[in-house]
ROMI-106505 format. One record per residue: x, y, z of N, C-alpha, C, O in turn. Coordinates in pm, whole numbers, plus 50000, padded with zeros to 5 digits. Example, Ala and Ser with C-alpha at 12.3 -4.5 7.8 and 13.67 -1.06 7.14 Angstrom:
% ROMI-106505
513194943150780512304955050780513204967050780514244966850846;512854977550708513674989450714512905000350787513415011450804;
This chain:
% ROMI-106505
093760170293218095930168693260096230188493114095970191692998;096830193993227097460204293135097960198093001098310186293003;098020207492848098390202292779099310212492744099150222492814;100380213592645101510230192613101740234592469102870239392469;101130235592326101840238992220102670247292244102480257792304;103870242392189104710249592207105150249792077105030239692009;105810263092018105550269491922106170267591827107360270591836;105650261591690106270257691568106830263691478106600275591460;107930254891382108850262391300107430266191199106410259491212;107500274891123105900276690959107450277990855107190282790744;109020274390876109080280090745110860273590822111050271590942;111750271990726113110263990700114350271290766115560269290768;113120284290838114920300090865114760301491013115440307091099;113150291591014112390300791160113260295891310113120284191346;113910302991373113680297991486113810300591632114220295991739;112830316891534111780326191731110980327891630111150325591510;109900332891700108980342591686108620356891772109320358791871;108210360891759107540373191851106470373291853105900374791745;105680371891975104010371191967103490387291916103900397391973;102800387491832102390399491759101300406791874101540417191934;099690395791891098700399991942098020385992008098000376691928;097670384392088096860370092128095580372992103095230384792103;094780364192081093530367892000092740355592138091930347492092;092930354992247092600345292387093200357092462093790367592439;092550346392610092900353992748093330336592832093220324992793;093820342892957094030331993042091840331893130090970339593170;092080320293111090380316393178089640314892992088830305793010;089520318792841088770313392811089240302992793090340297792814;087880299092733087990282192658088080283292487087720292092409;088740270192470089530274192321089120260492230089490249592274;088530260992136088260251992045089270244491948090340250691942;089240232891870090500229891856090380231791697089670226291612;091390242091690092070244191547091720255091577091940262191479;090860266891736090890278891686091570292491706091860296491818;091790298891606092940308591644092970318391783092120324891845;094720315491801094940323091964095970334391908095680345591950;097000333991830097980344791799097830350591716096900349091636;098950361491708099580360491583100970361391562101250372291612;101790357291526103800361991567104050362991464103410358391370;105470371991458106000375691413107700368191362108750368991427;107440359991206108480353191180109480362591136109400374791151;110800353791057111740355091040111510365190942112200375390936;110140361390833110070366290701108190370890699107700377590608;107420365590813106510370390810105410369390881105370358690942;104300377890901103230378090998102340361790996101770357290897;102420355891111101710338291094100970338391168101470343491267;099270333691199097700329091230098990313891274099710306091213;098440318091471098190304191518097450298391620096970304291716;097360281391583095740278891602096270270191698097470267691707;095380265491772095690254591895095260240691896094250239091966;095580233191857095530218491844094760213791975093850206091943;094810215292070094060214692196092710221092182092480229592095;091590215692294090810218892323090730223992482091410217792564;090150231892513090090230392636090220247592732090290256292646;090240252392839090780262292897092080268492906093120263192943;091900279592869093160287392850094360287793002094010295693090;095280282093020095690281293191096800289993148097500291893247;096950291793117099020301393039099330306692956099470299692856;099670324292938099990315292792101820323092773102090333792827;102500317792717104160318792679104600333592610105340336292516;103900340792687104840352892664103390366992664102210364492689;103780377092638103590388392600102810394792474102270385692411;102620404692430102600409992312104450412192296105170410292394;104690413992239106400422392181107640406292278108720403492226;107310401192365108170385192383108560381392251107860386592165;109450374092209110300364092137110780351992253111530349792348;109720346192166110100329192252110890320092098110770323291980;111500310992143112380306892028111000294591992110010294192064;111180285891877110950274091839110930261591892111760253291854;109970258291990110180246592081110060251192272110310244992375;109610262992247109560266492376107770274192406107500283292328;106640270292514105740271792502105480287492473106040298292496;104120281692399103220293392350102270299292442102220310892482;101250285492481100330286392535099980266892551100270257592475;098960267592737098990261692830097810259892824097180270492815;096600242392824095140247492762094860231792870094980220392828;094510235092992094120221593036092290222593142091280221893072;092190223293219090560218993296090410228893337091540233693337;089130243193413089590247493436089910251593603089400245493698;090600260193613091050255893805092430247393764093440251393821;092540239793700093820234993697094850241093713095140251393651;095720234293818097820245293797098340242793678098350233493598;098870256293689100110251893519101100250093604101600258193682;101420236693581102480228093624103410235093619103830242893534;103930230293763105710237493791106560240593671106820251693626;107200220293595107470219293502106480212993370105360207693366;107840217493239107070218893142106610201493097107210196693000;105390191493183105110186093078105630180392965106070189692898;105920164292878105870161692722104330165892687103470159092743;103950174692613102760175792497102800162592401103780158492339;101540156992405101370151792295101870157492136101900168692087;102250143492084103050146491958102180155691874101070151691837;102470163791852101770173791718102510178091581103410186291567;101710168491464103060172591295103630186891310104830189391292;102290200691359102540212691320104050213991425105170217991393;103620209691540104720219891608106540207691617107150202591711;106710207891496108490201791493108940211491581108430222691580;109990208091672110790215791789111910210391712112070199791652;112810223391737114440225391665115360218091778114700219091882;116330212591802117680216091909117680229091925117500236191827;117840233692027118410245092037119790237092166120040227792242;120350252292093121500250892236120350263392382119420271392392;121870252692495120910258392613121990276592703122820283692647;121370277692869122370287992841122630274792982122040264893024;124120283993019125010274793123123830272193268123020280393312;124050259993310123150265693430123280269493476124410274193490;121770273893602122070287093632121270278893801120980266893809;121110287593898120310282794031119240283993962118940291893872;118230268794050117310264293944115410271794090115070268694204;114770283193968114210279894104112650275494164111890269294090;112360278194266111450268694348110080264794261109190272094219;110220254394255109130239394221108160240794254107180235294205;108150250294371106900247394450106010260394413104790260194428;106630270194371105500286594351105350285994143106020282994045;104320289994172103720289494018104270304993955104460316593991;104360296893846104990310993748104760300393619104750288193603;104500317093508103930307093385105310304093364106200306393445;105490296993212106200291293172107870301093118109080298893126;106760314993050107990321592991109510332793110110650337393102;107700330393252108730340093324110010326593445110820327293536;109170313493332110180297993456111870302593422112890302493491;111530307193264113070306293161113330314393212114050313893312;112880324293169114090340193266114190340893375115060349193401;113550334593504114310332093622115300325693562116150333893527;115660312893528116160307593495117490320793418118360327393476;117340320593357118720329593259119460336393329120690336393333;118230346393425118790352793475119520350093642120450356393694;118650337493703119670331193833119180335993851119810345993885;117370339393868117020346093969115830333194045114830329593984;116170328294172114870323794321113630328594307113280338794366;112690320594213111340325694178110490328294361109810336594421;111110314994381111090323194600111010337294616109960340394672;111780347494588112300352194632110780369194599110510378994668;110230364094463109470376994345107650371994412107120360994400;107430376794437106080383294377105070386094317105040397094262;103780376394305103310368494148102030380094168101570384594272;101660383094028101210398493989099750395793850098870402193793;100430379193855099330372393756098000364793781097400371293867;097470356693753096180346893774096040338993866096430327893830;095750339093949096270334594138097520334094193098020325394265;098050346294144098980349294179100430343294143101530342694199;099860339094021101510332693916102590344593918102590356893931;103410335693900105030348693860104180349693732103430341493679;104610365593690105220367993535106020371293500106720375993591;106590371993381107570377493353107620392493367108840393993376;107240401293373107150413693417107610411993549108480419793588;107080401393643107410400793776109100399493760109920407093812;109370388693683110540388293720111940396593634113110393093622;111240408293587111980418293472112660429193635113760432793677;110600430893693111040440293803111750432193947111550437894054;112600418393951112780417494006114600418793984115450422294065;114680416293903115810421293827116030434993864116900438193946;115560440093828116210457193798117130453093771117770445493844;117550457593635119040459793596118900478293598118050487093605;120320476393585120990494093609120840497893435121520493993340;119490508393442119230514893300120650513193207121800511893249;120160513593066121510515592992122400529192935121610538692929;123340531992905122830548592880123010545192725123480535192672;122330560292657121780559492573120450552792543119510550792620;120590549392400119090546892347118970537892244119060539992123;118660522492333118540509692309117420504292209116370509892241;117230496792118116270491892040115980479492064116560475292164;115110469691998115580453092011115390456491842114740464291773;116380445691823116120440991692114550436091585115190430891493;113410434891550112570435191464113230420991446114420417791459;111980412291409112360395491421113200392191282114000382991264;112780402791188113000403291008113880407791048114580397691043;114700417291100116530422991118117100414791194118270417691171;117120403991291117900392691363117920386091291118950380291326;117430378191154116770365191041118100374790967119030368690913;118100387290970118830391890873120010394790931120830398590847;120390394391030121750396591056122570378191057123610373091013;121420373991130121880358091121122290358190937123510358890929;121800357890830121930351890745123070362890715123790355590647;123670373790717124640383490647126220377290739127290377090680;126080372290899126870362890957126800345490864127850339190850;125850341490825126280325390777127300328590625128330323190585;126240342490557127160346190442128870350090406129580347990307;129170358890582130770361190565131500353290595132720354190612;130490340790611131440327490622131840315590489132340304590516;131630318390397132150318990210132750329190196132750340790237;133430320290107134790330990068134310327589910134430317889835;133590343689902133160352989758133880357789722134930357689786;133790365289598134060373489557132850384089397132090379989310;133300396789434132320403489312132870406989194133670416289208;132770403989108133200413488937131730416188845130630410788833;132740432488766131470436988775131790444288625132830447988572;130440444488584131130449188446129810458288332128870451788287;129970473688299128840483588235128610475088117129340467188057;126920480488096126480474888032125410484387949124500488788019;125390488987768124680495287684123140496287797122160498887727;123030495887840121370505787869120430501387798119380495187820;121130506687683119530513387586118140506287517116960509487501;119010494687486117540486287394116680475387560115680468187562;117570478987663117430473487793115540477887802114620469587804;115380495187807115000503987879113780508087729112820515287704;114420500287680113280498487499112630489387528111450488287494;113300480487601112630466187565111160468387696110060462887705;111830478587776110810480887890109300487187869108130483787887;109810494887834109150503887767108050498287621106840500587615;108680492687540107190485887485106750478687567105520479187566;107300469387669106260458787757105510463987813104570457087853;105480480687851104070484087957103400487787871102240488687911;103540491387734102890499287619101390488387583100200490487562;102330475387593101720465487545100710457187644099710450787612;101180458787750100820449987881099400461887924098330457487965;099640474787907099590489187907099620489588038098710497288071;100360484188166100710483088308102200487088347103050490688266;102320486288446103990488988540104590479288552104510471288645;105630478688411106200471888424107740469488529108500479088516;108170460988605109080462388711110480460588620110340451888533;111560465888622113090459888601113450446588603114240439088545;112670446088683113400431388768112740423488696113290412688673;111620425388648110810415488564111870410888379112310400288333;111840424188331113240417188272114540412688275115250404988209;114650421488393116010411988480116350397788464117260390188429;115300398088503115270381788540114670370988388114760358688383;114180378588298113510367488179115170368788139115470359088069;116160376488159117140382988087118690374488146119750372188089;118330372488244119180367088329118900340888327119530330288328;117930344988324118090326288276118440321488184119060310888192;118170327488058118930320987971120390321088010121020311487969;121000329388077122440331188059122610321388149123700315788152;121470316988249122020303288427121620291588274122530284388315;121160284888160121060274688144122250275188090122950265888128;123090287287968124530280787982125250278888064125780267788057;125620286488164126090284388253125460278188384125050286788462;125270262888432125120257788519125490261088644124740263188739;126640261588640126770262088795127240276188899128010277688995;126010288088797125660297688891124200295788893123400304388927;123980286488862122480284488921122310269189012121510260488980;123410268289148123560259689178123760258989340123280267389416;124470248789377124880251489527126140244389554126430234289489;127200251089680128180236789680127650226789826127210230089936;127890215189770127090201889882128530193389906129280186889834;128480197690071129700186490125130940188590009131230200289986;131730177689932131920178289870132340179889686133350179689616;130860181489671130250181089547129050191989532128400196889625;128870195189368127440208389326127100205589281127430201089171;125190206089388124520199689336123460213789231122820223789262;123720208189130123470214789034121260222488982121690231788913;120320223588976119580230089030118670225488894118970230588786;117710217088901117220215888777116140225988757115300223988669;116110237688839114900241488800114930257088857115630257888958;114270270988811114850284488763113920287988856112850291188804;113950288588981113630296989138114200312589134114730317389234;114110316789068114980329489155114280344189210113330350289162;115030347289315114950355389395114720369789402115540374689480;114070376989361113580396089371114140403889476113390405889571;115090407989480115340413089634114250429789669113840436789577;114050432089781112210441389759112560445189897112550439090004;112940459689855113630465190023111830471190104110910477090047;111930466990236110490472590281110620476090411111730471690442;110180481190501110090488290596110570478190721110570481090840;110810471090687111100465790811112400454090777112740443290825;112940464190648114670452990584114200446490441113170445590374;115200443490437115240434790316114800422890276115380414190341;113550415490146113020405890143113580402090074114410409590024;113490387690026113980380689898112980368889891113220357589933;111790373189832110420367489777111370355389616112370359089553;110670342889596111100336789549110030337189414108840334189425;110680341389285109950340589157109970325789084110760324388991;109090314189125109480296389108108450297488938107450302888890;109660287488899109500286788756109960297288671109960292888557;110420310888672110950315488602111230317888447110870326788372;112120304988425111710301988262110790300088217110760303988100;109490293488267108650291588211107300305988197106300305188126;107570315688267107030322988210107690334888120108850338388094;106250340088081106610355887953106800370488019105720373088073;107350377088031107860384488016106250391088133106130390788255;105160396888011103880404488066103380390988214102320394988260;103800378688283103600372488386104980373788500104790372588621;106560376688433107270377788502106710388388588106600386788709;106280401888510105910410088533104760410988672104680418588769;104360405088649102950399288745103100392788864102300387888943;103860393388861104100377688960105120387389033104950389289153;106030392788978106720401389099106170409589166105790407289280;105980424489087104310429389172103990425589274104180430689385;103100409489226102350405889327103470397089434102860392189529;105010394089434104830388189595105730403889668105820404689790;106400416389568106420427889638105670434089718105660438089835;104860433889602103540435289752103190427189857102870432189965;103210416289840103380405489961104420410090078103990410990193;105300411990060106500409890066106440423690186106250421090305;106590436890142106260446590174104940449090335105250456390429;103620441490329103090446890398102570430690458101400429090491;103480420390466104450416690551103240398290539103480388190605;101860400190419101630383190402101930378790290101200378690191;103370373590300103760363790165103410352390262103120353190382;103510342090187103190325590249105310327690227106020334090150;105600317590352106690312990443107720308090326108890311590309;106890298490247107260294490080107550305990020108780307190018;107090313789979107600326889912109010327989954109480334389860;109940325890033110250331490051111460329590109112170336190184;111570310190012113140305390073113170296489910112500300589816;113840287089903114880281789796114670289589669113840287089581;115610300389672115750305789592116800302889497117940303089544;116650299889351118230291789280119580298889213120700295289177;118540315089220120300326789186119340332689217118290326689241;119490352789228118810361689312119590375689253120760379389258;117760384589168118390395789131118590403789199118610397189303;118870418089242118830422589301119440438189233120620441189216;117690449789189118100462489116118140468989238117210469989317;119480473989254119490479689334119760496089282120300502689370;119460504789140118950507889085117830519389156117790531189192;117030507589148115520512789268115930521689317115120530689337;117320523989360117300526589493118390543089483118960549389572;118290545189336119530554289322120880549889357121700559089369;121350536389379122930532589356123070527189268122550516289240;124140536589173125050536089020125960518489010126330513988901;126280507389206127060498189147126700488289345127180490889455;126240483289325126380474789412127860462289464128730460289380;127950456289582128140441389672127570435189639128120425689583;126650434989643125900418289695126170410089735126660402589651;126120403089903126390394689946125930376789907124740375289879;126610366989906125680355489828124720349089965125040344590075;123520351089902123230341490046123370326290023123680317289945;123100328290099123460308290211123070300790072122750308289979;123060288590051122650275389950122750279589831122680268989768;122930291989716123430289489593124420300389545124200309889621;125340303789463126770303289399126240316489367127260323289382;125300324689331125970331289252124760344589262123620339989269;124790357889265123590372989315124240384989211125260391889204;123220383289151123870400989035122370413889093121170414689117;123680421389088123140435289121122860444088996123760444488913;122150448588981122080456988839121590476188896120530481888922;123220480688893122680495088879122000503788840121510500188733;121540518188879120280531388799122030533088677123240531888663;120670536688621121160535988431121980550988427121240560788430;123240553188421123610567088400124230573788257124950564988210;124240581288201124580588188153126290584788088127160587288171;126570581788013128770584088003128300582587807127420579787726;129530586587823130470590587682130510576887611131170567287652;130150576987560130590563887429131240572187306130810583687299;132010569087224132500573687074131810560086965132430549986930;130770562686939129910559286855130630560986670131120571886643;130630555786620131200560786454132100565886488132950560986414;132670573786559133540586486565133010598986625133550609986616;131890596186688131030606186732130920604386871130380593486893;131280612287001130970614087116129070611187111128280618987059;128670597787183126930602087222127420597487379128220588887415;126600606987457125590598887541124630586987557123520588587505;124920572987633124380565587622124230556987733124800546087732;123380561287848122460553687952123220540487952123310530887876;123780544288078124780527288120124520521788254124360532088320;124350510888344123740501088421125750489988418126690484488360;125190493588512126680478288606125980472488683125200474288776;126590462588602126250449488610127140441388747128020433788709;126960442588888127670433988987127350423089060126520424589150;127940409789035127760398489055128780392689147130010392489141;128000388289227128830379189382129490363989367128720354589390;129940362889355130150342589333130890329389452132020330989498;130270320489476130940315289563132590311289486132910305589382;133100315589562134570307389508134790297689501135280292789399;134400288089652134910276089624134460266089456134970255889408;133330274589409133050263089266132760274189180131700273189118;133550285889159133580299489086134620304389085135000308389195;135280305989001137040309488956136680326188840135720328288766;137660333288863137560346588723137190340188595136310346188533;137520332588555137330324288440136550328088422136340338488358;135340316288505134050307688513132700323288464131870325188376;133430333588634132550347588642132590355388522131490359988489;133820358988427133700366788355133550360088226133780368188135;133320350788191132930346688080130860344288080130010338988009;130940351288191129350347388307128490359288257127410360388200;129990372388330129350384988265129110387888151128070393688119;130310383288043129830389287913128660381887865127640388587874;128510371787824127330372787813125500373787898124360369787875;126140380687985124570387588085124380401688025123360408588016;126110404887971126090421787886125650415587794124720422487752;125730405587726125150412887576123630411187609122850420587619;123320397887623121940400187636121210413587688120270419887639;121980415887810121380435887785121570440587767121490449887847;122290443987606122520457387503121960447787425121530455387338;121570435287382120530433687266119420431387297118690425087221;119000435487407117390429887467116920440787377117620450687360;115300438887296114570443387302113440434787297113550423087334;112040440487243110910437587308110960427487193111310427187075;110140414887338110590404887281111540393287316111140383587380;112510394287284114070387287319113460378387395112780368487374;114010386087526113720377187696112690361487654112350353687744;
């Protein structure tokens, strides 16, 4: 009997995946837990293994196809067995938990007597195409996604259109969710001389580059401890105060913004924070970060100054109440002892969930964070 392995959710935010590469073909024999393909999720590229052994009867899509969690990834059965017209219920598999999803409005049902790959059937239903009218070019004359697309033959669109990557689609969803939260941004300028001196001293002591993000996390944690609502989230009609300091650090990658999470940041030294920030940033950029390393932040730091940006108005990550952005240090003339002096200054911008944080609380928080930055010296964080 043919058995279907459906795309599992490998992260809390995963709703779909894009097939990157197949490691097996129709007709191949697969063993239990054998790697079958790599799938790009909204956070990383992961390798999928099959929970069944047998012969590959059908693949749920081609490289580049996007399938939703709970849809067919691969069909395994006996050699020569037909791919079922309707997807049977697969045996329970712990890793293959499906996510409820909305379905499209009913379309004319394709003929059940026609051999077609599961992905092709879905596409035919969505486009209202009768599979009985489509010539199959797949194994044994089965209808493929390409056959359905050719039958649909849509008129070419004007201009250039490019499909969003899985990461970009995830960012779009999260930004849309964030915009539903009443939020506001406040800014303060801080003298960065102590911060820059502390960074230089830490680099000398460790003998390696110290990302500014590591010092910013070290300075932020004690301020969060004094302002618990900044390390919390709205939960129904209450506030959940986190008992941990898992700080997200925004990383610019070629695929879009990624936010790996430094776990237990309050327990790490500046040197340890530096090593962890560098490790996570590298993993985010080469897409090797594990799903759990990209979720669960209690607050977030975004060093927009690394991109040459003077100040930002960061959008609040869903599930938190505060995100802080730090701009590029720039010379500002100030009166020091009556004399004009150029002082390296950074703008600190923080966005808050206005449902739980008001202007007074945000002002006190930023004032203390400004003071921490201005008083920063090596060893102080």
